[in-house]
N, C-alpha and C positions, 0 to 999 in steps of 0.2 A: 799612612797607617801601616805598621809592621805586620807582615804575613797576611795582608788584606786579600790577595789572590787566593791563598790557601782557604782563608775563612769563607770567601765567596763560593769557591769551588765546594767546600764541605757543606755549606748551607744549601747551595743548589741541589747537591747529591741527596741530602736528606729531604728537602722538599719534593724531589723527584720520587723518592720512595714513598714518601706520605700520600702524594696525589695518586700514584699507582694503586695504592690500597683503597683509596676512596673511589676511584673511577673504575670499578669493576676490572681491576688488573689491566687497564688499557686493552681491552678486547675489542671495543668498538672504535672505528676510525674517527667518529666524531669526538671521541675523548683525547684521541692522539694528537689532534691538530694543535690545541693550545699548549700541551706539554711540550711538543717539539719547537713551538714558538718560544716557549720560556727557556727551554735548554739552549737553543741557539743563540738567544739573546744574552744569556749568561756567558757562553762561550765566546760571543763577540766582545763583551766587556773585558774578559780575562785576555782574549786573543793575543795580541802582540806582547803583552807583559809577561804572560806565563810561557808562551811558546818561544819567544825570542829572547827577552831579557833573562829569564830563569833558565839558563842553559843547563845548570846542573840538575835539573829535574830529570832530564832525559839521558843522563850519562850512562845509565845501565840498561837502557833499551836494546842494547846490542845482544843480549841474551836471546836465544832463539824463541822460547816459549813466549816471551814478552812481546816480541816482534808479531808473532802469530795473533796474540790476543788483541793486539792494538790495530793491526791493519786488516785482518780478516773481516770484520764489520764494514769497513770501507769498501773492500772488494766486492762484498755482496751488494753494497749500495750500488756500486758502479755497474755490476752485472744487471741489476733491476733497471738502471739508467739505460743501458744498452737495449733492453727489452722495450722499453718505453719508446725508442725510435724505431722499432722494427715490427709495429702492428701486432701487440700481443692480444690475447683473448679478451683481456680486460685492462684498459688503460688506466682506470681508476684503481683497480686492485694493484697493479704494477706501481702506480703512484704512491699509494699507502705503503707498500713494502719498501720503496725507496726511502720514504720518510722515516719508517721504522728503524731500518738498518743504519741510516744516517744518525738517528737519535741514539741508537745502541752504541755506535762508535764513539760519539761525543761522550756519552756517560761512561764508557770504558776508559776513555783517556782522563776524565775528571777523577774517576775512582782511583785510577793508577797514580795520579798526581797527589791525591789526598793520602794514599798509602805510603808515599815516598816520605812524608813528614813524620816526625817522632810522635806527634800527637794522633797521627792517622789511625793507628791501630786501635785505640780507645774509641775514636769516633766511629769507626766502622763497626765495632762491637756494639756500641750503644744503639746505632742506627738499625743494626739487624735485629736486636731484641725489641727495639721499638716497634718495628713493623710486625714482628712475629706476635708479640703480646697484643698489639692493636687488632690483628686479623683474628686471633683465637678468642680473645675476651669479648670483643664486639659481637662475635657470632654466638658465643655461649650466652652473653647477657641478653641478647635478642630473645632467647628461648624463654626467658624469665619476665619478657616485658620491660627490661630497664632501657632498652634502645629499640629503635625501629629501623631495620634494614630490609629493603625491599627483596624479595625472593630469597631470603636467608634459609629458608626451610624448603626443601623440594618434597612435595607429597606424591605418592604413587601407589596404586594397588597391584602393580606388577611385581611378583616376587623375584623375578629375574633382575629388577632394578634395585629393590630395596627388601631386606628381610623384615623390617619393622613397619614400612610404609611411609617413612619420613627420613630424610637424609640432610645433613647440615651443608650448606653450600656457602655461607660466609659472604663477605663483600664481593667475591668473584661470581657468585650466583651460578656456580657449576661445582658440584661436589667432588668430582674425581680430581680436578686440578686443585682444588682447595685442599683435599687430603694429601695430594703430593707435597704441597708447600708445607703443610703442617709437619708432614714427616721429616721434611728437610730440617725445619726448625728444632723438632724433638731430637733428632740424631746429633745435631750440633752440640745441644745441651748434654746429651748422654756422654759423648766422648770428650766434651770439654772438662768433665768433672775430674778426670785423672791428672791433667796439668794443673788444675786448680788446686788438688790436694798437695801436689808437690811443692807448692809455695808456702805450706804452713799457714793456711788462712785462719781468720777469726771465726767464731760462731756465726756472726752475722754474714760473713761473706760466703760461707757454705750454704747458709739458709738462702741467701739471694741467688746463689748458684743453682739450687735445685727447685726453686719456687716455680719457674716456668714450665717444669717438666709435666706437671698435672694438666694444665690447660691445653698444652701442645698434644699431650697424649689423648686426652678427651676429645679435642677437636678432630684429631686423626680418626678415632674410632667412630665418632658421630657422622663422619662423612660417608661412612660405609663403602669406601672404595677399594674394591678388592685388588686393583692394579697399584693403588698407592701402598696397600698393606704388603703385597708381594715386593714391590720395589724396595720398601723399607726393609724387609727381611733380608734381601739380598745385599743391600748397602750395609745393614747391620752386620752381616757375616763378614763381608769384606772389611769393616772396621774392626771386628774383633781379631781378624788375622793381622791386621796392621798394628794394633794396640795390644797384642797378646800378652805383652810384659807388664801391663798395667790395667788390668780388667777389673780389679777389685773395687775401685770407687765407683765407676758406674753401676755395676752390679749391685752394690750394697746401697748406695744412696739413692738410686732411682726405684728400687723395688717397691717400697711403700707408695710413693706418688703414682707409679703405674697401676698398682692395684686400686688406688683411690679413683683414678680415672676410668678404670674397668667398671667399678661399682657405680659411678655416675653414669656411664653409658648405659649399663643395664637398667638403671632406675628410669632414665629418660626414654630409652627404647621401648619400655613397657607402656608408656602412655603417649608414644609417637610424638616426642618432643613437645608435648603440651602439659607440662607440670602445673600444679597449684602454685602461684608464685611464691608467696612468703615462706611457708614451711619448706619448699624445696630450695629456696635460697639459703636457708639455715643449713640444710644438708649440704648444699655446694659448699659454702663457707667451712664447715665442719670438716668435710672430706679433704678440701684443699689445704687447710692449715694443719689438720691433724696428720695428714699422709706425709707432709713436708717435715713436720717435727718428728714424725716417726722415722723417716729417713735419716735425719741428722742424729737421732738417738741410737739407730742401728749401727751408724758409722762410729760414734763415740764408743759403743760397746765393742766394736771390733778393735778399736785401738787401744783398749784398756790393757794396762800392763799385768794385771793379775791374771794368773793362769792363762798367758796369752795364747798358747796353741789351743787350748780347749775352747777359750772364747771365740777365737778366730773361726774355728771349725763349726762351732754352734751358730755363730753369726752368719756365716756363708750358707749353712743348711737352711737357716731361717730365711734368708734372702732368697734362695731358690724355691722355697716354699711360697714365698709371696709372688715371685714371677709365675709360678705354676698355677697359683690361685687366679692370678690375672687372666692367663691364657683361657683357663676353664670358664671363668665368668663370662668372657666374651664368647668363647666357642659354643656355648649351648644357646645363645642368641642368634648366631649367624650360621650355624651348622648347615642349614638347607641352602643357604646362599652360596656357601663355599663348595659344598660337596655336589650341588645340582643346580638347575636354573641357570644354564649358560646360554641363553637366547642372545644375550648382547654380545658374547664371545663369537657366536657363529655369524651374527650380523656384521661384526667388524671383519670377519675373514672374508665375507663376500665383498665388502667395500674395499679391502686391501686387494683382492683379485681384480676388481674393476679397475682400481687405481694403477695396478701394474699393467694393465693393458693400455691405460692412457699414457703412462710414462713412456711406453714403447713408440709413441707417436713422435716424441721429441726427446731422445734420451740424453743428449749432450748438454744443451742449454735450457730445456724446459719450454714452457709457453707463457712465462711472466706470472705476476701475482693474480690470485684468486682463480687459478687454473681449474682446481677442483670444483669450486663453488659455480663456475661458468659451465663446466662439462658434465657433471655427474648425472644431471637428468637425462642427457643424451646416451651415455654409455653404461648406466646401471642396468644390471641383469635382473634386478628385482625392484619393485616400487618402494624402496626403503626411503626414509627422511634422513638425510646426512648431508648437510651442507658443509660439513667439516669432515676431513679424511680420517680422523682419529688416529694419526701418527705424524708427529713433527719431521720425522726422517722422510718419509713418503711425501709429505706436503712439500719439503724442500727439493726432492727430486722432481716432482710435478712443476714447481715453479721455476727452478733453475738448473734442472738436469744434473748430471754426473758432475759438471764443473762446480756448481754451486754447492752440491752434497760434499764434495771433497774439501772445499773451503771450510764449511761448517765442521766436518770431522777433525781437520787439522786444528782449527781453532779450539775446539773441545779437548783434543788431546794436549794442547798447549796449556790449557787451564788446569787440566788434570795433573800434568807434570809439575806445574808450579806448586799445587796444593800438596803433591806427594813429597816433593823435595823440601818444602818450607814449613808446612803445618799439616800434618796428616789428619789431625782432628777434624779438618774440614772435607776430607774425601768422601765420608759417608753422606753428608747432606748434599754434596755435589752429585754423587751417584744416583740418589733418588731422583733428582731433577732430570739428569740425563737419561736414566732407564724409563721412567715413566713417560717421558715424551715420545717413546717408541710405541706406545699403545693408546695415546691419547693426544688431543690437540692443544697441549700445554703451551707450545711456542707461539700460539696465537694470542696468548696473554703476554703483554709486555712486562709485566711483573716478573715473570719466570726468568726472562733475560736479564733483567735488571738485578735479580737475585744471583744469577750466575756470575755477571761481572762483579758484583759486590764481593762474592766469595773469592774471585781471582784477585781483587785488590786487597782483600783481607789477608790472603795467603802470601802476596807480595810484601805486605807490611811487616811480615815475620822474618823477612830475609836479613841475614846478618849484614849490618851496614859497614862492617870492616873488612869484608871479604875481598875488596878490591885494593886494600891498602898495602899489598905486598909489593916488595921491591922488585922491579922488573927492568929490563934494559931499554936503552933509549930508543931503539928501533921499534920495539913492542909498544912503547908509549905513543910514539908517532902513528903507528898503525891504528891503535885503539882510538886515538883522538880523531883521526880521519874518518873511521867508521861511525863514530859517534856523531860527528858533524853531519854526515850523510843521513844517518837515521833521523837526527834532529831536524833536517830540512824537510825530509819526507813527511814527517808527522806534522811539521808546520803547514806544509801545502795541503795535505789531506783534511786537517781540521778546519783551517781557514776557509777553504774551498766549500767544504761540507757545510760549515756554519752559514756561511753567506747564501748558499742555495736553499738550505733549509729554512732560513728565516724568511726568504721571499716566498717560497712555495707554501709553507705552512700558514703564512699570513692569508694567502689567496684561498687556500682550502678552508681556514676557519671563518673567513668572511662568507664563503658560499655556505658553509653549514650553519652559520648564525642566521643567515637570510632564510635559509630553508626551515629552520626551527620557528622563525618568526611567521612564516607562511602557514605553518600547521596550526599555530595558535590563533591566527586571525580567522574571524567569521565572515569577513567580507571578501567574496570570491575575487573581485577585481583587484583589491590590494594583495591578495595572495598570489595572483597571476603575476603581478609586477615584481613581487619579492622573489618569486621563483625564476623569473626571467633574469633578474639581477644575480641570482644565485648562479645560474648557468654562464653568466658573463664571467664571473670570477673563477669558476671551475666547470668548464664544459664537459669534463668526464664524468660528472656526478649523475649517474644513472637514476639514482632514487629520487632526486629533484626532477629529472626530465619526466619520469612516470607520474609523478605527483602533479606537474604542470599539465599533462595530457589529461588527466581525469577531469579537470576543471576548465579545459579549453575547448574551443570548437574543434570539430574533426579535422577541419583544414589546417589550422595551426598545429594540431596534435600530430599530424602526419609529418609536417616539417620538423618538429621537435624530435620525433622518434627517428626520422632519417638521419639527422645530424647525431644524434646520440648513438646510433648503430655504428657510426664510423669510429667511435671509441671503444665500442664493445659489440664486434659483428656477430657474435654467437650468444648474446644475451637472451635467455629463453623468454623473459618477461617483456622485453622491447619487442621482439619478433612477434609474440603473440598478440600484444597490444597494437601492433601495426596491422596485423591481419584482422583483428576485431574491429578497428576503426574503418578499414576498406569494406568490411562487410556491412557495417552500419550505413555507410554511404552508398551501398548496392553496387560497388565496383567488383563484380563477380570475378573478373579475369585476375585482379591484383589480390583479392581475398583468397582465391584458390593458390595463387603463387606463394604467398606469405603463410598460408595454412600449411602447405606441403613443408615449408621450411620449419615451421613450429613444431609440426608432428615429428620431424626429424630430431630436433633439438630436445624436446620434451615429450616423449610418447606416452608417458604414464600420468598425465594430467586429466583426471576425470572430468573436471569442470569444463575443460577446453574441448574434450572429446564430445561431451553432451551438447555444448553450445554449437559446436561446428555442425552437428546434424541439424539442429534447429534452423541455423542460419542457411545452410544449403537448401533446406526444404522451402524456407521463406523466399530465398532468392530465385529458386525455380519457379514458384508461383508467380512471383512478380514479373518474371521474364514471359511467362505464359500469358499473363494478363496484358502484357504490352504486345503480344503477338510475336515474340521472338521464340518460336517452338524449338528451333534448333538448339539455341543456347539453354532453353529450359530443359530440354532432353539431355544435354551434356551435363548439366548441374545435377540431374536426378541420378544419372549414371555414376557420377563422381560420389554423390552422397551414399548410393548403395554400397560402392566400393569401400567408402570410409567406414561405414557400419559394419560391414563384414571383417575389415581388419581389426576394428575395435573388439568384436565378439571373439575373433581368433586369438588376440592377445590375451583376453581374460581366460579363454580355454587354455592356452598354452601355460599360463602361470598356475592354473589349478592342476596341471599334470606334472609339475616338477616334483621330483623325488625328494630333493633336500627340503629342509624346513622353510616355508615361505615367510618373508618379512614384508607384509603388505602394509606397511605403515601409511602409505598415501591413500589406502582404501580404494585401490583400482578394481572397481566392480562395474557391471553393466547395470546402469541406472535405469530406473522405471521410465524417466523421461527419454532417455536414449532409445529404450525399446519402443516406446510410442512413436517417436520420430523416425526411427529406423523402419517400423512396420509401415508407416504412411509412405515413405520413400520406396519401399518394396512393392506396394500397391501400385504406386504411379509407374514404377519400372515396368511392371507386368503389362500395363496397357500402352506402353510404347510401341511404335512400329519397329519391325526388325531391322530395317535399315538404319 
């Protein structure tokens, strides 16, 4: 079959994009495993045919930016592989990142190959807008009850999080990243209008070009993400500078659709994204169709030959008026959120400060995947809830140190250079994704990286295919041929080794995850235990399965499972606390105190643990007294009193902090803790002085 390799690569890439949209942007590891398995299988099928027989595909990879884009994901995968053999904080987290970057590298190579073909440009464009329209329209249609997306709308009464009390999160279930992705799709459409108009398109082509503007803009506004709005503003300014000679088409054509999106946002914001379905649907359809037709009409008016200068000036003034009306419509709804209520900003500043202290512990190579998730309870200066560091760049520094950070920066520079040189229209959407990742955990969503590599391939597909047809001397030809052969072999080795390792590892991980899901669904505890034991055989690093097994097992078996699991995650707060809890239940006072001390060090702001520890120490001291072990009972009472005093002091110290306190974990002195602490104090007063 002619071009079957390209068709398979294209279909695999399209399937990858679609699955990313459906599976929460590949945020969860359990969603990642089958995707990695599928991508690696496609890569294996293509393997030798594409990488060895189709030599011409890689003839132009000697360009430096292309080398960076294609090799850096594999370098990061290798870096995580090194961490995997050097006792990272989380073997499971490191393993997941290893799979992620292997998958990203494979997707980058597939996208690059698709972009090499003549039909690749059209395919990449269709795939891009397919993902964009699916994400935006599915989120908007869910508001009207046409589809059902779990957690599509996030409700909150906190004015620092939402001005209207409801935010659109889409398939990603997270408004901020959803907003950034919608901003990327919107800016691509805006700045693509200028080259579209240069081709003298038909009326239908122009209408199709501006139709996506309204849903992209509406979804961006409804996300209420200040970071996404700011990133979009900066990227737009950069795009205006780059495209300063052809600004008229986007300014005129997109003015009315953006005003329509602003009016839709205002209407939905007033009812907290809960409109009356059918009348509101008519309003939605009218705004979308009417604003798109109005944009087309305004452009036709601008192009009219009668009184050209007067009509052009009038049209531009009218377009500016529409843009101003759009801003005013949105401004009066979100003015308080933009000018005040910066609680989330201050919270992130505290997270960044704590993360920087953690980075200094291993600045060069980091501490492996999920470093922040494993460490933040231990190093947090306030009891905030933040299992994500809210900065992709800081997360990369934590995981891979300066070495990994430099690799990522060079890769991003390479992609930016390709887009700048080949297709500047894509620079603004690329900048949105790169800039917003600095203030949120967008890079934890695989979809964001897929879009970045998609843009890189799209930019490469614009490259002039005759630029290398110039006449050169024989020596230059031989040199280039040798360098191309070397790069070709490097890519072969990287992709094939990655594919084989990813296929095997992702299969084991998916089997483990599948067995764990079956155990959760089973109502028979014995069957659940068997399934979870099998899950840990397939993937012994799976700490979630280990904790799940401990909950339904005997204490003796639980201790064995926890001890083994701790060898893969030695500072996992949940594992350590569960081990302390189990020893406490068995009455092993010495081991309980040992692991309680470690647990307090790893997670000091855990209210439930602090309260239970006092209860358990009191119970153990009474048990020891009943058995006649007075010395051990006295020791436990003194430890309990000390623990109670430290607990009270921590609560007191928090209340004395001058800066705004972010006590998201509700770290307070509970009534139960006060009762048990008082009893321990009374017992301590009756102890002999010696």
